[in-house]
DSSP file (Angstrom, degrees, kcal/mol; ACC not computed):
  #  RESIDUE AA STRUCTURE BP1 BP2  ACC     N-H-->O    O-->H-N    N-H-->O    O-->H-N    TCO  KAPPA ALPHA  PHI   PSI    X-CA   Y-CA   Z-CA
    1    1 A X              0   0    0      0, 0.0     2,-0.2     0, 0.0     3,-0.0   0.000 360.0 360.0 360.0 149.8    0.0    0.0    0.0
    2    2 A X        -     0   0    0      1,-0.1     2,-0.6     2,-0.0     0, 0.0  -0.465 360.0-110.2 -73.4 143.7    1.0    3.6   -0.6
    3    3 A X        -     0   0    0     -2,-0.2    -1,-0.1     1,-0.1     0, 0.0  -0.635  24.2-161.6 -75.5 119.7    2.2    5.5    2.3
    4    4 A X        +     0   0    0     -2,-0.6     2,-0.4     2,-0.1    -1,-0.1   0.291  47.0 127.6 -88.1  10.9   -0.4    8.2    3.0
    5    5 A X        -     0   0    0      1,-0.1     2,-0.3     0, 0.0    -2,-0.1  -0.532  55.9-136.4 -71.1 126.8    2.0   10.3    5.1
    6    6 A X        -     0   0    0     -2,-0.4     2,-0.3     1,-0.0    -2,-0.1  -0.611  10.9-123.6 -86.1 142.0    1.9   13.8    3.8
    7    7 A X        -     0   0    0     -2,-0.3     2,-0.1     1,-0.1    -1,-0.0  -0.637  39.4-100.3 -79.0 142.4    5.1   15.7    3.3
    8    8 A X        -     0   0    0     -2,-0.3     2,-0.2     1,-0.1    -1,-0.1  -0.381  35.6-122.0 -66.7 139.0    5.0   19.0    5.2
    9    9 A X        -     0   0    0      1,-0.1    -1,-0.1    -2,-0.1     2,-0.0  -0.490  34.8 -96.4 -76.7 148.4    4.2   22.0    3.1
   10   10 A X        -     0   0    0     -2,-0.2     2,-0.6     1,-0.1    -1,-0.1  -0.369  35.2-129.3 -66.3 146.1    6.8   24.8    3.1
   11   11 A X        -     0   0    0     -3,-0.1     2,-0.5    -2,-0.0    -1,-0.1  -0.866  19.3-163.4-100.4 122.1    6.1   27.6    5.5
   12   12 A X        +     0   0    0     -2,-0.6     2,-0.3     0, 0.0    -2,-0.0  -0.907  13.8 177.9-105.1 129.9    6.3   31.1    4.0
   13   13 A X        -     0   0    0     -2,-0.5     2,-0.1     1,-0.0    -2,-0.0  -0.867  35.1 -89.8-128.4 162.0    6.6   33.9    6.4
   14   14 A X        -     0   0    0     -2,-0.3     2,-0.5     1,-0.1    -1,-0.0  -0.395  44.3-112.6 -69.9 147.6    6.9   37.7    6.1
   15   15 A X        -     0   0    0     -2,-0.1     2,-0.2     2,-0.0    -1,-0.1  -0.694  29.6-148.9 -83.5 128.9   10.3   39.1    5.8
   16   16 A X    >>  -     0   0    0     -2,-0.5     3,-1.5     1,-0.1     4,-0.6  -0.634  25.4-112.0 -93.9 156.8   11.4   41.1    8.8
   17   17 A X  G >4 S+     0   0    0      1,-0.3     3,-1.1    -2,-0.2     4,-0.4   0.859 117.9  57.0 -56.6 -37.3   13.8   44.1    8.6
   18   18 A X  G 34 S+     0   0    0      1,-0.2     3,-0.5     2,-0.2     4,-0.3   0.728  98.5  62.0 -69.3 -19.7   16.5   42.1   10.5
   19   19 A X  G X4 S+     0   0    0     -3,-1.5     3,-0.9     1,-0.2     4,-0.5   0.688  85.1  76.6 -75.8 -18.8   16.3   39.3    7.9
   20   20 A X  G X< S+     0   0    0     -3,-1.1     3,-1.2    -4,-0.6    -1,-0.2   0.848  85.6  61.4 -63.3 -34.2   17.5   41.7    5.1
   21   21 A X  G 3  S+     0   0    0     -3,-0.5    -1,-0.3    -4,-0.4    -2,-0.2   0.813  99.1  56.4 -62.6 -30.7   21.1   41.5    6.3
   22   22 A X  G <  S+     0   0    0     -3,-0.9    -1,-0.3    -4,-0.3     2,-0.2   0.610  88.0  94.7 -81.0 -11.1   21.3   37.8    5.7
   23   23 A X    <   -     0   0    0     -3,-1.2     2,-0.8    -4,-0.5    -3,-0.0  -0.573  67.2-143.4 -82.3 143.7   20.3   38.0    2.1
   24   24 A X        -     0   0    0     -2,-0.2     2,-0.3     0, 0.0    -2,-0.1  -0.894  20.5-164.3-107.1 104.1   23.0   38.1   -0.6
   25   25 A X        -     0   0    0     -2,-0.8     2,-0.1     1,-0.1     0, 0.0  -0.614  19.5-119.2 -85.4 144.6   21.8   40.4   -3.4
   26   26 A X    >>  -     0   0    0     -2,-0.3     4,-2.0     1,-0.1     3,-0.8  -0.379  37.7 -99.4 -70.1 163.1   23.5   40.4   -6.8
   27   27 A X  H 3> S+     0   0    0      1,-0.3     4,-2.6     2,-0.2     5,-0.2   0.841 124.4  58.1 -54.6 -35.1   25.1   43.7   -7.8
   28   28 A X  H 3> S+     0   0    0      1,-0.2     4,-1.9     2,-0.2    -1,-0.3   0.881 106.6  48.5 -64.7 -35.7   22.0   44.6   -9.9
   29   29 A X  H <> S+     0   0    0     -3,-0.8     4,-2.3     2,-0.2    -2,-0.2   0.888 110.6  50.6 -68.3 -40.0   19.8   44.3   -6.8
   30   30 A X  H  X S+     0   0    0     -4,-2.0     4,-2.8     2,-0.2    -2,-0.2   0.923 110.9  48.6 -63.5 -44.1   22.2   46.5   -4.8
   31   31 A X  H  X S+     0   0    0     -4,-2.6     4,-2.2     1,-0.2    -1,-0.2   0.885 110.1  52.9 -63.2 -38.4   22.1   49.1   -7.6
   32   32 A X  H  X S+     0   0    0     -4,-1.9     4,-1.6     2,-0.2    -2,-0.2   0.929 112.2  43.7 -63.1 -45.5   18.3   48.9   -7.7
   33   33 A X  H  X S+     0   0    0     -4,-2.3     4,-2.5     1,-0.2    -2,-0.2   0.919 113.9  50.3 -66.1 -43.6   18.0   49.5   -4.0
   34   34 A X  H  X S+     0   0    0     -4,-2.8     4,-2.9     1,-0.2     5,-0.2   0.847 105.8  57.5 -64.5 -32.6   20.7   52.3   -4.0
   35   35 A X  H  X S+     0   0    0     -4,-2.2     4,-1.7    -5,-0.2    -1,-0.2   0.925 110.6  43.0 -62.9 -43.4   18.8   54.0   -6.9
   36   36 A X  H  X S+     0   0    0     -4,-1.6     4,-2.1     2,-0.2    -2,-0.2   0.915 115.2  48.7 -68.3 -43.2   15.7   54.2   -4.8
   37   37 A X  H  X S+     0   0    0     -4,-2.5     4,-2.5     1,-0.2    -2,-0.2   0.917 111.1  50.1 -64.3 -43.3   17.6   55.3   -1.6
   38   38 A X  H  X S+     0   0    0     -4,-2.9     4,-2.4     1,-0.2    -1,-0.2   0.876 109.4  51.7 -66.2 -36.5   19.5   58.0   -3.5
   39   39 A X  H  X S+     0   0    0     -4,-1.7     4,-1.9    -5,-0.2    -1,-0.2   0.900 111.0  47.8 -64.4 -40.1   16.3   59.3   -5.0
   40   40 A X  H  X S+     0   0    0     -4,-2.1     4,-2.8     2,-0.2    -2,-0.2   0.897 110.7  51.8 -67.8 -38.8   14.7   59.5   -1.5
   41   41 A X  H  X S+     0   0    0     -4,-2.5     4,-2.1     1,-0.2    -2,-0.2   0.930 110.7  47.4 -62.8 -44.3   17.8   61.2   -0.1
   42   42 A X  H  < S+     0   0    0     -4,-2.4    -1,-0.2     1,-0.2    -2,-0.2   0.882 113.4  48.8 -65.2 -36.2   17.7   63.8   -2.8
   43   43 A X  H >< S+     0   0    0     -4,-1.9     3,-1.3     1,-0.2     4,-0.2   0.933 113.0  46.6 -67.2 -45.2   14.0   64.4   -2.3
   44   44 A X  H 3< S+     0   0    0     -4,-2.8     3,-0.4     1,-0.3    -2,-0.2   0.828 114.0  47.7 -68.9 -30.4   14.3   64.7    1.5
   45   45 A X  T 3X S+     0   0    0     -4,-2.1     4,-2.2    -5,-0.2     3,-0.3   0.215  77.2 112.0 -94.5  16.7   17.3   67.1    1.2
   46   46 A X  H <> S+     0   0    0     -3,-1.3     4,-2.7     1,-0.2     5,-0.2   0.875  73.1  55.6 -58.5 -39.5   15.6   69.3   -1.4
   47   47 A X  H  > S+     0   0    0     -3,-0.4     4,-2.3    -4,-0.2    -1,-0.2   0.899 109.1  47.9 -61.1 -37.2   15.3   72.3    1.1
   48   48 A X  H  > S+     0   0    0     -3,-0.3     4,-2.7     2,-0.2    -1,-0.2   0.899 111.4  50.5 -66.9 -40.0   19.0   72.1    1.6
   49   49 A X  H  X S+     0   0    0     -4,-2.2     4,-2.5     2,-0.2    -2,-0.2   0.920 111.3  47.8 -63.1 -43.9   19.7   72.0   -2.1
   50   50 A X  H  X S+     0   0    0     -4,-2.7     4,-2.9     2,-0.2     5,-0.2   0.906 111.7  50.4 -64.6 -41.3   17.4   75.0   -2.7
   51   51 A X  H  X S+     0   0    0     -4,-2.3     4,-2.7    -5,-0.2     5,-0.3   0.934 111.0  49.2 -61.2 -45.4   19.2   76.9    0.1
   52   52 A X  H  X S+     0   0    0     -4,-2.7     4,-1.5     1,-0.2    -2,-0.2   0.930 114.8  44.1 -61.3 -44.7   22.6   76.1   -1.4
   53   53 A X  H  X S+     0   0    0     -4,-2.5     4,-1.3     2,-0.2    -2,-0.2   0.933 114.9  48.4 -65.2 -45.7   21.5   77.2   -4.8
   54   54 A X  H  X S+     0   0    0     -4,-2.9     4,-1.3     1,-0.2     3,-0.4   0.928 115.3  42.6 -62.5 -47.7   19.8   80.3   -3.6
   55   55 A X  H  < S+     0   0    0     -4,-2.7    11,-0.3     1,-0.2     4,-0.3   0.755 112.4  54.8 -74.2 -22.2   22.6   81.5   -1.4
   56   56 A X  H  < S+     0   0    0     -4,-1.5    -1,-0.2    -5,-0.3    -2,-0.2   0.737 119.7  27.9 -83.9 -20.1   25.3   80.7   -3.9
   57   57 A X  H  < S+     0   0    0     -4,-1.3    -2,-0.2    -3,-0.4    -1,-0.2   0.484 100.6  80.1-119.1  -2.7   23.8   82.7   -6.8
   58   58 A X  S  < S-     0   0    0     -4,-1.3     2,-0.3     1,-0.2    -3,-0.1   0.999 103.8 -25.7 -71.1 -67.1   21.9   85.6   -5.2
   59   59 A X     >  -     0   0    0     -4,-0.3     4,-1.9     1,-0.1    -1,-0.2  -0.856  59.9-102.6-140.4 173.2   24.5   88.2   -4.3
   60   60 A X  H  > S+     0   0    0     -2,-0.3     4,-2.2     2,-0.2     5,-0.1   0.880 121.4  52.9 -66.9 -36.9   28.2   88.4   -3.5
   61   61 A X  H  > S+     0   0    0      1,-0.2     4,-2.1     2,-0.2    -1,-0.2   0.924 109.6  46.8 -64.5 -44.2   27.3   88.8    0.2
   62   62 A X  H  > S+     0   0    0      1,-0.2     4,-2.4     2,-0.2    -1,-0.2   0.858 110.5  53.7 -67.9 -32.5   25.1   85.7    0.2
   63   63 A X  H  X S+     0   0    0     -4,-1.9     4,-2.5     2,-0.2    -1,-0.2   0.902 107.6  50.4 -66.0 -39.2   27.9   83.8   -1.7
   64   64 A X  H  X S+     0   0    0     -4,-2.2     4,-1.8     2,-0.2    -2,-0.2   0.887 111.3  48.6 -64.0 -38.5   30.4   84.8    1.0
   65   65 A X  H  X S+     0   0    0     -4,-2.1     4,-1.8     2,-0.2    -2,-0.2   0.894 109.9  53.2 -65.1 -39.9   27.9   83.5    3.7
   66   66 A X  H  X S+     0   0    0     -4,-2.4     4,-1.2   -11,-0.3    -2,-0.2   0.927 111.8  43.2 -61.5 -48.0   27.5   80.3    1.7
   67   67 A X  H  X S+     0   0    0     -4,-2.5     4,-1.1     1,-0.2    -1,-0.2   0.828 110.3  57.5 -70.2 -29.6   31.2   79.6    1.6
   68   68 A X  H  X>S+     0   0    0     -4,-1.8     4,-3.4    -5,-0.2     5,-1.1   0.861 101.3  56.0 -67.5 -34.7   31.6   80.6    5.3
   69   69 A X  H  X5S+     0   0    0     -4,-1.8     4,-0.7     1,-0.2    15,-0.3   0.904 108.8  47.2 -64.4 -39.5   29.1   78.0    6.3
   70   70 A X  H  <5S+     0   0    0     -4,-1.2    -1,-0.2     1,-0.1    -2,-0.2   0.723 122.0  35.4 -76.5 -19.8   31.2   75.3    4.6
   71   71 A X  H  <5S+     0   0    0     -4,-1.1    10,-0.3     2,-0.2    -2,-0.2   0.855 136.9  12.6 -97.8 -42.4   34.4   76.5    6.2
   72   72 A X  H  <5S-     0   0    0     -4,-3.4     9,-0.3     1,-0.3    -3,-0.2   0.615  96.4-130.2-112.3 -16.0   33.4   77.7    9.6
   73   73 A X     << -     0   0    0     -5,-1.1    -1,-0.3    -4,-0.7     7,-0.2  -0.569  56.0 -12.7  97.5-165.6   29.9   76.4   10.2
   74   74 A X    >   -     0   0    0      5,-2.1     3,-1.0    -2,-0.2     7,-0.1  -0.244  67.2-112.2 -68.4 159.3   26.9   78.4   11.4
   75   75 A X  T 3  S+     0   0    0      1,-0.3    -1,-0.1     2,-0.1    -6,-0.0   0.840 118.1  50.6 -63.8 -33.2   27.3   81.8   12.8
   76   76 A X  T 3  S-     0   0    0      1,-0.0    -1,-0.3     3,-0.0    -2,-0.0   0.552 108.7-125.7 -83.9  -6.1   26.3   80.7   16.3
   77   77 A X  S <  S+     0   0    0     -3,-1.0     3,-0.1     2,-0.2    -2,-0.1   0.558  76.1 119.3  79.5   8.6   28.8   77.8   16.2
   78   78 A X  S    S+     0   0    0      1,-0.2     2,-0.5     2,-0.0    -1,-0.1   0.861  75.0  41.7 -74.2 -34.7   26.3   75.1   16.9
   79   79 A X  S    S-     0   0    0     -7,-0.0    -5,-2.1     3,-0.0    -2,-0.2  -0.956  85.7-138.2-116.6 117.8   26.8   73.2   13.7
   80   80 A X    >>  -     0   0    0     -2,-0.5     4,-1.0    -7,-0.2     3,-0.8  -0.256  20.9-113.8 -73.0 161.7   30.4   72.9   12.5
   81   81 A X  H 3> S+     0   0    0     -9,-0.3     4,-2.0   -10,-0.3     3,-0.3   0.831 112.3  63.2 -64.6 -33.9   31.4   73.3    8.8
   82   82 A X  H 3> S+     0   0    0      1,-0.2     4,-2.1     2,-0.2    -1,-0.2   0.807  97.8  58.5 -63.4 -27.0   32.5   69.7    8.4
   83   83 A X  H <> S+     0   0    0     -3,-0.8     4,-2.1     2,-0.2    -1,-0.2   0.909 106.0  47.2 -68.2 -41.0   28.8   68.7    9.0
   84   84 A X  H  X S+     0   0    0     -4,-1.0     4,-2.4   -15,-0.3    -2,-0.2   0.884 111.6  51.5 -65.6 -37.9   27.6   70.8    6.1
   85   85 A X  H  X S+     0   0    0     -4,-2.0     4,-2.3     2,-0.2    -2,-0.2   0.881 108.0  52.4 -64.5 -36.8   30.4   69.3    4.0
   86   86 A X  H  X S+     0   0    0     -4,-2.1     4,-2.1     2,-0.2    -2,-0.2   0.899 109.6  48.2 -66.5 -40.7   29.2   65.8    5.0
   87   87 A X  H  X S+     0   0    0     -4,-2.1     4,-2.1     2,-0.2    -2,-0.2   0.922 111.9  49.7 -63.0 -43.9   25.7   66.6    4.0
   88   88 A X  H  X S+     0   0    0     -4,-2.4     4,-2.4     1,-0.2    -2,-0.2   0.876 109.3  52.3 -61.9 -37.8   26.9   67.9    0.7
   89   89 A X  H  X S+     0   0    0     -4,-2.3     4,-2.7     2,-0.2    -1,-0.2   0.885 106.9  52.8 -66.3 -38.3   29.0   64.8    0.2
   90   90 A X  H  X S+     0   0    0     -4,-2.1     4,-2.6     2,-0.2    -2,-0.2   0.900 110.3  48.0 -61.3 -40.9   25.8   62.7    0.9
   91   91 A X  H  X S+     0   0    0     -4,-2.1     4,-2.8     2,-0.2    -2,-0.2   0.892 110.2  51.7 -65.3 -40.5   24.1   64.7   -1.8
   92   92 A X  H  X S+     0   0    0     -4,-2.4     4,-2.6     2,-0.2    -2,-0.2   0.932 111.9  46.6 -61.9 -45.2   27.0   64.2   -4.2
   93   93 A X  H  X S+     0   0    0     -4,-2.7     4,-2.8     2,-0.2     5,-0.3   0.936 112.9  49.4 -59.9 -47.5   26.9   60.5   -3.6
   94   94 A X  H  X S+     0   0    0     -4,-2.6     4,-2.5     1,-0.2     5,-0.2   0.917 112.6  47.6 -60.8 -44.0   23.1   60.3   -4.1
   95   95 A X  H  X S+     0   0    0     -4,-2.8     4,-3.1     2,-0.2     5,-0.3   0.940 113.1  47.2 -63.7 -46.2   23.3   62.3   -7.3
   96   96 A X  H  X S+     0   0    0     -4,-2.6     4,-2.6    -5,-0.2     5,-0.3   0.929 115.1  44.7 -62.8 -45.2   26.1   60.2   -8.8
   97   97 A X  H  X S+     0   0    0     -4,-2.8     4,-2.4    -5,-0.2     5,-0.3   0.936 116.9  46.0 -63.5 -44.9   24.4   56.9   -7.9
   98   98 A X  H  X S+     0   0    0     -4,-2.5     4,-2.0    -5,-0.3    -2,-0.2   0.920 116.0  45.3 -65.9 -43.5   21.0   58.0   -9.1
   99   99 A X  H  X S+     0   0    0     -4,-3.1     4,-2.5    -5,-0.2     5,-0.2   0.949 116.2  43.6 -65.8 -50.0   22.4   59.5  -12.3
  100  100 A X  H  X S+     0   0    0     -4,-2.6     4,-2.2    -5,-0.3    -2,-0.2   0.898 115.2  48.7 -66.2 -39.7   24.7   56.6  -13.3
  101  101 A X  H  X S+     0   0    0     -4,-2.4     4,-2.2    -5,-0.3    -1,-0.2   0.880 110.8  52.2 -66.5 -36.4   22.0   54.0  -12.4
  102  102 A X  H  X S+     0   0    0     -4,-2.0     4,-2.4    -5,-0.3    -2,-0.2   0.913 109.4  48.4 -64.2 -42.2   19.5   56.0  -14.5
  103  103 A X  H  X S+     0   0    0     -4,-2.5     4,-2.6     2,-0.2    -2,-0.2   0.896 109.3  54.5 -62.8 -39.7   21.8   56.1  -17.5
  104  104 A X  H  X S+     0   0    0     -4,-2.2     4,-2.3     1,-0.2    -2,-0.2   0.924 109.6  46.6 -58.3 -45.3   22.3   52.3  -17.0
  105  105 A X  H  X S+     0   0    0     -4,-2.2     4,-2.4     2,-0.2    -2,-0.2   0.896 111.1  51.8 -65.4 -40.5   18.6   51.8  -17.1
  106  106 A X  H  X S+     0   0    0     -4,-2.4     4,-2.7     2,-0.2    -2,-0.2   0.916 110.6  48.0 -63.0 -42.4   18.2   54.0  -20.2
  107  107 A X  H  X S+     0   0    0     -4,-2.6     4,-2.2     1,-0.2     5,-0.2   0.919 112.6  48.4 -64.0 -43.3   20.9   52.1  -22.0
  108  108 A X  H  X S+     0   0    0     -4,-2.3     4,-1.1    -5,-0.2     5,-0.4   0.880 114.3  46.8 -65.8 -36.0   19.3   48.7  -21.1
  109  109 A X  H  < S+     0   0    0     -4,-2.4    -2,-0.2     2,-0.2    -1,-0.2   0.888 113.3  48.5 -69.4 -39.5   15.9   50.0  -22.2
  110  110 A X  H  < S+     0   0    0     -4,-2.7    -2,-0.2     1,-0.2    -1,-0.2   0.860 115.5  41.9 -70.8 -35.7   17.3   51.4  -25.5
  111  111 A X  H  < S-     0   0    0     -4,-2.2    -1,-0.2    -5,-0.2    -2,-0.2   0.685  89.5-146.5 -87.4 -17.2   19.2   48.3  -26.5
  112  112 A X     <  +     0   0    0     -4,-1.1     2,-0.7    -5,-0.2    -3,-0.1   0.729  61.0 122.2  57.0  22.8   16.5   45.8  -25.5
  113  113 A X        +     0   0    0     -5,-0.4     2,-0.6     2,-0.0    -1,-0.2  -0.869  29.8 161.8-116.4  96.8   19.3   43.4  -24.6
  114  114 A X        +     0   0    0     -2,-0.7     2,-0.3    -3,-0.1     3,-0.0  -0.921   8.0 158.1-120.3 106.9   19.0   42.5  -21.0
  115  115 A X     >  -     0   0    0     -2,-0.6     4,-2.7     1,-0.1     5,-0.2  -0.793  53.0-109.7-119.9 167.4   20.9   39.4  -19.9
  116  116 A X  H  > S+     0   0    0     -2,-0.3     4,-2.1     1,-0.2     5,-0.1   0.909 119.5  47.8 -63.0 -41.4   22.0   38.2  -16.6
  117  117 A X  H  > S+     0   0    0      2,-0.2     4,-2.7     1,-0.2     5,-0.2   0.908 112.8  47.5 -67.7 -42.2   25.7   38.9  -17.5
  118  118 A X  H  > S+     0   0    0      2,-0.2     4,-2.7     1,-0.2     5,-0.3   0.911 111.7  50.8 -66.4 -40.8   25.0   42.3  -18.9
  119  119 A X  H  X S+     0   0    0     -4,-2.7     4,-1.6     1,-0.2    -1,-0.2   0.901 113.1  46.5 -61.4 -41.1   22.9   43.2  -15.8
  120  120 A X  H  X S+     0   0    0     -4,-2.1     4,-2.1    -5,-0.2    -2,-0.2   0.941 114.6  45.4 -66.7 -47.7   25.8   42.1  -13.6
  121  121 A X  H  X S+     0   0    0     -4,-2.7     4,-2.2     1,-0.2    -2,-0.2   0.905 113.9  47.7 -67.7 -40.5   28.5   43.9  -15.5
  122  122 A X  H  X S+     0   0    0     -4,-2.7     4,-2.2     1,-0.2    -1,-0.2   0.849 111.3  52.4 -69.3 -31.1   26.6   47.2  -15.8
  123  123 A X  H  X S+     0   0    0     -4,-1.6     4,-2.5    -5,-0.3    -1,-0.2   0.899 109.4  48.7 -69.1 -39.6   25.8   47.1  -12.1
  124  124 A X  H  X S+     0   0    0     -4,-2.1     4,-2.6     2,-0.2    -2,-0.2   0.908 111.9  49.5 -65.3 -41.2   29.4   46.6  -11.2
  125  125 A X  H  X S+     0   0    0     -4,-2.2     4,-2.9     2,-0.2     5,-0.3   0.899 110.6  51.1 -63.5 -40.7   30.4   49.5  -13.5
  126  126 A X  H  X S+     0   0    0     -4,-2.2     4,-2.4     2,-0.2     5,-0.3   0.935 112.5  45.1 -61.8 -47.7   27.7   51.6  -11.9
  127  127 A X  H  X S+     0   0    0     -4,-2.5     4,-2.1     2,-0.2     5,-0.2   0.911 115.9  46.7 -63.1 -42.4   28.9   50.9   -8.4
  128  128 A X  H  X S+     0   0    0     -4,-2.6     4,-2.8     2,-0.2     5,-0.2   0.930 114.6  45.9 -67.3 -45.4   32.6   51.4   -9.3
  129  129 A X  H  X S+     0   0    0     -4,-2.9     4,-2.7     2,-0.2     5,-0.3   0.940 115.5  45.2 -63.5 -47.9   32.0   54.7  -11.2
  130  130 A X  H  X S+     0   0    0     -4,-2.4     4,-1.8    -5,-0.3    -1,-0.2   0.893 116.5  46.1 -66.9 -38.1   29.7   56.2   -8.5
  131  131 A X  H  X S+     0   0    0     -4,-2.1     4,-2.2    -5,-0.3    -2,-0.2   0.935 114.5  47.4 -67.7 -45.7   32.1   55.1   -5.7
  132  132 A X  H  X S+     0   0    0     -4,-2.8     4,-2.2    -5,-0.2    -2,-0.2   0.929 113.9  46.0 -61.5 -47.3   35.2   56.3   -7.5
  133  133 A X  H  X S+     0   0    0     -4,-2.7     4,-2.6    -5,-0.2    -1,-0.2   0.863 111.1  53.5 -66.1 -34.7   33.7   59.7   -8.4
  134  134 A X  H  X S+     0   0    0     -4,-1.8     4,-2.1    -5,-0.3    -1,-0.2   0.901 109.1  48.7 -65.4 -39.9   32.4   60.2   -4.9
  135  135 A X  H  X S+     0   0    0     -4,-2.2     4,-2.1     2,-0.2    -2,-0.2   0.911 112.7  48.0 -65.2 -42.1   35.8   59.5   -3.4
  136  136 A X  H  X S+     0   0    0     -4,-2.2     4,-1.9     1,-0.2    -2,-0.2   0.932 114.6  45.1 -64.1 -46.2   37.5   62.0   -5.8
  137  137 A X  H  X S+     0   0    0     -4,-2.6     4,-2.6     1,-0.2    -1,-0.2   0.812 110.1  55.4 -70.7 -28.5   34.9   64.7   -5.1
  138  138 A X  H  X S+     0   0    0     -4,-2.1     4,-2.5     2,-0.2     6,-0.2   0.907 106.9  50.4 -66.3 -41.7   35.1   64.0   -1.4
  139  139 A X  H  <>S+     0   0    0     -4,-2.1     5,-3.1     1,-0.2     6,-0.7   0.904 113.9  44.8 -62.9 -40.6   38.8   64.7   -1.5
  140  140 A X  H ><5S+     0   0    0     -4,-1.9     3,-0.9     3,-0.2    -2,-0.2   0.906 113.3  50.8 -68.8 -41.2   38.2   67.9   -3.4
  141  141 A X  H 3<5S+     0   0    0     -4,-2.6    -2,-0.2     1,-0.2    -1,-0.2   0.886 113.0  44.2 -64.5 -41.0   35.3   68.9   -1.0
  142  142 A X  T 3<5S-     0   0    0     -4,-2.5    -1,-0.2    -5,-0.1    -2,-0.2   0.355 117.5-111.3 -90.1   7.1   37.4   68.4    2.1
  143  143 A X  T < 5S+     0   0    0     -3,-0.9    -3,-0.2    -4,-0.2    -4,-0.1   0.777  71.9 138.0  77.8  27.8   40.4   70.1    0.6
  144  144 A X      <       0   0    0     -5,-3.1    -4,-0.2    -6,-0.2    -5,-0.1   0.710 360.0 360.0 -80.0 -18.7   42.8   67.2    0.2
  145  145 A X              0   0    0     -6,-0.7    -5,-0.2    -5,-0.1    -1,-0.1   0.281 360.0 360.0-155.0 360.0   43.9   68.4   -3.2
């Protein structure tokens, strides 16, 4: 007679935030998540971006105030200048990742050739380019050259 013992069905559960660390994403998945995160960062820091643009192009006095914030910090001394540079560096990183990943998506859409190998290689190029350019611009921002 056939064995009527049922094999246990797989249990599917919701993914918790702490489980995300244990997953190994391919580079394309990492680029996809970073593209979303960088877009959110740029959106949330839009008031800072508008302030930087406004104070840098309005008048010579406002431009001097703008450069003073990045070198000496706020006038009351509560927020140091390196903190503003760090925020600007975060914006630089977010822009570079978002822009390069967007160009990657446009190229993949335009060529209609999406393979696993191409997705992997373009994701690695995206990560390398955005990281390398961020390091170079960080060195320039913090006055290392």
